C-alpha positions, 0 to 999 in steps of 0.5 A: 111274724112268729114269736121267739117262744113259738120257735122255741116250742117248735124246736123242743118238739122237734128235739123230742121227736129226734130223741124218740126215733134215736131211742127206738133205733137203739132198741131195734138194733139191740133186738136184732143183735139178740136174734143174730145166729138164733132166729131168722128175721123178716122185716116188714115196713109200712107207712101206716096201719092198716094198709091193704098191702100190710093186711095182705102180708099179715094174712099170708104169713099167718096162713103159711104153715112153714112159718113155725118150722122156720123159727121166723121172727116178724118185725113190723116197722110202721110209721116209725114204730117197731113191734115184734109180731105176736108179742 
């Protein structure tokens, strides 16, 4: 039988994770708002880094000379972490 203290700690950890995800979502929304009507955005989602599929996508994007011409911003969402590729 779990103690009340153990349950409280688990709830605290869950709350911390929820707050972190919410903060990242707000930051991601602000980033997309800043890019609206100025640059094209490509979102790449992956459950983990590295995966063969993610590595292949990164390689294809890096080798495409048209990426600079398109003024494309690549945003990777990997396991709930949001990063802007190249920054």
